[in-house]
C-alpha positions in Angstrom: 0.0 0.0 0.0 1.2 3.5 -0.8 2.1 5.5 2.4 0.1 3.2 4.6 -3.2 3.8 2.8 -5.5 1.8 0.5 -6.0 3.3 -2.9 -9.4 2.4 -4.2 -10.8 2.4 -7.7 -14.5 2.4 -8.4 -16.2 0.4 -11.2 -19.0 2.5 -12.7 -20.2 6.0 -11.9 -22.8 4.8 -9.4 -24.6 7.0 -7.0 -24.2 4.7 -4.1 -20.4 5.0 -4.4 -20.6 8.5 -3.0 -22.2 7.3 0.2 -20.4 4.1 0.6 -16.8 5.0 -0.3 -16.2 8.6 -1.5 -17.7 10.5 1.3 -16.4 8.4 4.2 -12.9 8.2 2.6 -12.6 12.0 3.0 -12.5 11.5 6.8 -10.4 8.3 6.7 -6.6 8.8 6.5 -6.2 5.1 5.5 -8.2 5.3 2.3 -7.9 7.3 -0.9 -10.3 7.1 -3.8 -7.9 7.4 -6.8 -9.8 6.4 -9.9 -13.2 5.6 -11.5 -14.0 3.7 -14.7 -17.1 4.3 -16.7 -18.4 2.9 -20.1 -19.3 6.5 -21.0 -16.1 8.4 -20.6 -17.8 11.8 -20.5 -20.0 10.6 -17.7 -16.9 9.3 -15.9 -15.1 12.6 -16.3 -18.1 14.5 -14.9 -18.3 12.1 -12.0 -14.6 12.4 -11.2 -14.7 16.2 -11.4 -17.7 16.3 -9.1 -16.1 14.0 -6.5 -12.5 15.1 -6.8 -11.2 11.8 -8.3 -7.9 12.1 -10.1 -8.0 9.4 -12.7 -10.7 8.3 -15.2 -10.5 5.0 -17.1 -12.5 4.2 -20.2 -12.9 0.6 -19.2 -13.3 -1.5 -16.1 -10.4 -3.7 -17.3 -8.1 -0.7 -17.5 -8.9 0.4 -13.9 -8.4 -3.1 -12.6 -5.0 -3.3 -14.3 -3.9 0.1 -13.0 -0.9 -0.4 -10.7 -1.9 2.7 -8.8 -5.1 0.8 -7.6 -4.8 -1.5 -4.6 -8.5 -2.3 -4.2 -11.7 -2.2 -6.2 -15.1 -1.2 -5.1 -17.9 -2.9 -7.2 -21.3 -1.2 -7.2 -22.5 -2.6 -10.5 -25.8 -4.3 -11.1 -26.2 -7.5 -9.1 -25.8 -10.0 -12.0 -22.4 -8.5 -12.8 -20.8 -8.8 -9.4 -19.4 -12.3 -9.9 -17.7 -11.5 -13.2 -15.9 -8.5 -11.8 -15.0 -10.1 -8.5 -13.2 -12.8 -10.5 -11.4 -10.2 -12.6 -10.2 -8.2 -9.6 -8.9 -11.3 -7.8 -7.2 -12.5 -10.9 -5.4 -9.1 -10.9 -4.3 -9.7 -7.3 -6.3 -6.9 -5.8 -8.7 -6.5 -2.9 -12.5 -6.4 -3.3 -15.3 -4.5 -1.7 -18.5 -5.5 -3.5 -22.0 -4.1 -2.9 -24.6 -6.5 -1.7 -25.7 -9.0 -2.8 -22.4 -10.7 -3.2 -23.4 -12.8 -6.2 -26.4 -13.6 -8.4 -27.1 -16.9 -6.6 -25.7 -19.4 -4.1 -23.9 -21.5 -6.8 -22.0 -18.5 -8.0 -21.3 -17.4 -4.4 -19.7 -20.8 -3.7 -17.5 -20.5 -6.7 -16.4 -17.0 -5.7 -15.8 -18.0 -2.1 -13.5 -20.8 -3.3 -11.5 -18.2 -5.4 -11.3 -15.9 -2.4 -10.0 -18.7 -0.2 -7.2 -19.4 -2.7 -6.1 -15.8 -2.7 -4.5 -13.7 0.0 -6.8 -10.8 -0.9 -9.5 -9.2 1.2 -13.0 -10.0 -0.2 -15.8 -8.1 1.6 -19.5 -7.9 0.9 -20.9 -4.4 1.5 -23.4 -5.2 4.2 -22.5 -2.0 6.0 -24.9 -2.4 9.0 -22.8 -5.3 10.3 -19.9 -2.9 11.0 -21.8 -0.4 13.1 -21.2 -0.7 16.9 -24.9 -1.2 17.5 -24.9 -4.4 15.5 -21.7 -5.6 17.2 -23.3 -4.8 20.6 -26.6 -6.7 19.7 -24.5 -9.8 18.8 -22.8 -9.5 22.2 -26.2 -9.3 24.0 -27.6 -12.3 22.1 -24.4 -14.3 22.9 -24.6 -13.4 26.6 -27.9 -15.2 27.0 -29.7 -12.2 28.5 -32.8 -12.8 26.3 -32.7 -16.5 27.1 -33.4 -19.1 24.4 -34.2 -17.3 21.1 -37.7 -18.0 19.9 -38.2 -15.7 16.9 -36.3 -13.2 14.8 -38.2 -10.7 12.6 -36.8 -8.1 10.2 -38.3 -5.6 7.9 -36.8 -3.2 5.3 -39.2 -1.2 3.1 -38.4 1.8 0.9 -39.6 3.5 -2.2 -37.3 2.8 -5.2 -39.0 4.2 -8.3 -36.4 3.7 -11.0 -38.5 1.2 -12.9 -36.1 1.3 -15.9 -33.1 0.6 -13.7 -31.3 -2.6 -12.7 -33.4 -3.2 -9.5 -36.4 -3.9 -11.7 -34.5 -6.0 -14.3 -34.5 -9.8 -14.0 -31.4 -10.2 -16.3 -29.5 -7.8 -14.1 -30.4 -9.6 -10.9 -33.1 -7.3 -9.7 -35.8 -7.7 -7.1 -36.6 -6.5 -3.5 -35.1 -9.6 -1.9 -31.8 -9.1 -3.8 -31.7 -5.4 -2.9 -33.2 -4.4 0.4 -33.8 -8.0 1.4 -30.0 -8.7 1.4 -29.6 -6.7 4.6 -32.3 -8.4 6.5 -31.5 -11.9 5.3 -28.1 -11.4 6.8 -29.5 -9.9 10.0 -31.9 -12.8 10.5 -29.2 -15.4 9.9 -26.7 -13.7 12.2 -29.1 -12.8 15.0 -30.8 -16.2 14.7 -27.5 -18.0 15.1 -27.4 -20.2 11.9 -28.7 -20.5 8.4 -32.5 -21.1 8.4 -34.6 -23.0 5.9 -37.3 -21.2 4.0 -40.7 -22.5 5.0 -42.8 -20.3 2.8 -42.6 -17.1 0.8 -45.1 -14.8 -0.9 -44.2 -12.1 -3.5 -46.0 -9.2 -5.1 -44.7 -9.0 -8.6 -43.8 -6.3 -11.2 -43.5 -7.8 -14.6 -43.0 -11.6 -14.7 -40.1 -12.2 -12.2 -39.4 -9.1 -10.2 -40.5 -9.1 -6.6 -41.4 -5.6 -5.6 -42.5 -7.0 -2.2 -41.5 -10.2 -0.5 -42.5 -11.9 2.8 -41.0 -15.1 3.9 -41.3 -17.4 6.9 -38.1 -19.2 8.1 -37.2 -22.0 10.5 -33.9 -22.7 12.2 -32.6 -26.2 13.0 -32.8 -25.4 16.7 -36.6 -24.9 16.4 -37.0 -21.1 16.5 -38.5 -19.2 13.7 -38.0 -16.1 11.6 -39.9 -13.7 9.4 -38.6 -11.4 6.6 -40.5 -8.6 4.9 -39.1 -6.2 2.3 -40.4 -4.0 -0.3 -39.1 -1.5 -2.8 -42.5 -0.4 -4.2 -45.7 -0.5 -2.1 -48.1 1.7 -0.1 -46.0 1.1 3.0 -44.3 4.0 4.7 -40.5 3.5 4.4 -39.1 1.8 7.5 -36.5 -0.6 8.8 -36.7 -2.7 11.9 -35.6 -5.8 13.7 -37.1 -7.7 16.6 -35.4 -10.6 18.5 -37.7 -12.5 21.0 -36.3 -14.9 23.6 -38.0 -16.8 26.4 -36.5 -14.3 28.9 -36.7 -11.0 27.0 -36.9 -9.0 23.7 -34.7 -6.7 21.7 -35.9 -4.1 19.2 -34.1 -1.8 16.8 -35.6 1.7 16.8 -37.4 2.0 13.4 -36.5 5.7 12.7 -32.8 5.5 13.7 -32.1 1.8 13.8 -28.3 2.0 14.3 -28.4 4.9 16.7 -30.7 3.3 19.2 -32.2 -0.1 20.3 -34.2 -1.2 23.3 -33.9 -4.3 25.5 -36.5 -5.7 27.8 -35.3 -8.6 30.0 -35.2 -9.8 33.6 -32.7 -7.0 34.2 -35.3 -4.4 33.3 -35.9 -2.2 30.3 -33.2 0.0 28.8 -32.3 1.9 25.6 -28.7 1.7 24.3 -27.7 4.7 22.1 -24.8 5.2 19.7 -23.1 8.1 17.9 -24.5 9.6 14.8 -21.9 8.2 12.5 -22.7 6.5 9.2 -22.6 2.7 9.0 -20.7 3.1 5.7 -17.9 4.9 7.6 -17.5 2.0 10.0 -17.5 -0.4 7.0 -14.7 1.5 5.3 -12.7 1.5 8.5 -13.1 -2.2 8.6 -12.1 -2.7 5.0 -8.9 -0.6 5.4 -8.1 -2.5 8.6 -8.5 -5.8 6.9 -6.3 -4.8 3.9 -3.6 -3.0 5.9 -3.4 -5.1 9.1 -5.2 -8.3 8.4 -8.1 -7.5 10.7 -11.1 -9.9 10.5 -13.9 -9.3 8.0 -17.5 -9.7 9.4 -19.1 -10.1 5.9 -16.9 -12.6 4.2 -17.4 -14.6 1.0 -18.2 -17.6 3.2 -21.0 -15.7 4.9 -22.2 -14.6 1.5 -22.7 -18.2 0.5 -25.1 -18.6 3.4 -27.0 -15.4 2.6 -27.4 -16.4 -1.0 -28.6 -19.8 0.0 -31.5 -18.2 1.9 -32.2 -15.8 -1.0 -32.4 -18.6 -3.5 -34.7 -20.5 -1.2 -37.0 -17.5 -0.8 -37.3 -17.1 -4.6 -38.0 -20.8 -5.1 -40.6 -20.9 -2.3 -42.3 -17.8 -3.9 -42.5 -19.6 -7.3 -39.9 -17.2 -8.8 -36.7 -18.0 -10.7 -33.4 -17.8 -9.0 -31.3 -15.0 -10.4 -28.5 -15.9 -12.9 -25.1 -14.2 -13.5 -24.3 -12.3 -16.7 
């Protein structure tokens, strides 16, 4: 790494890159965003000028081959993630890829094997997992304060209206479960303690294969249950929430500021735990830099991604929809 920092290149002039990498990098001395690649070079130049990025490449391949780039951030449409993870690993560089990690579980297993054979950091961008609130929740659940877990529920609803975009395209790996659902699939798996099976799923469809809303019931091998609900286009007010119920207590994320506050009710009484107003993406970028520079552990590894994609595939099959395929 140059001067003890990670030099990141971005594939595509995506809006999410500003929130996930560009903005938090400005306050992180261990990270520098050095380049962007866009199929439309003029768009890439405008993007670079707007965000203060020094180098613009006219192809993804050129950025990946650039010796001034140590790591690559991939915010491309879901079905393209696997193709470019492979290319980055073949170039010997580190990867931060937006969720979902791959198009389906089979592709995730292939990519996890490639990651295991490399000495590179491969991180899925499930930024909520790096916030201190999420770390603290996992500690509480491990402590046994809530007793034996009985049920885990998670909801993630928003209004995403770009019907011509990749979120609403089956060939590009779209759908509510692939998008907003990725976060809460991971949440339920982690807070539930293992990978559950999908008992049932119901979708509301736009077109022939795109789930604009998905609800699924899950069951863990230990006997407890879970429920997932996500939507990217419905009459619901946008909200995000998680509830973990044990036989001795209950934990809830605050729906308006989920990673700044959660409540716990148990035999010890009721309390709120609060956290600083710092973006989850900033914590994620801290963790990525720490993994690259110092070998610190990754909480959202390629191995974890296989488990998440297994659940997502199961939800689509249970809902009578086709599993997404890579490009």
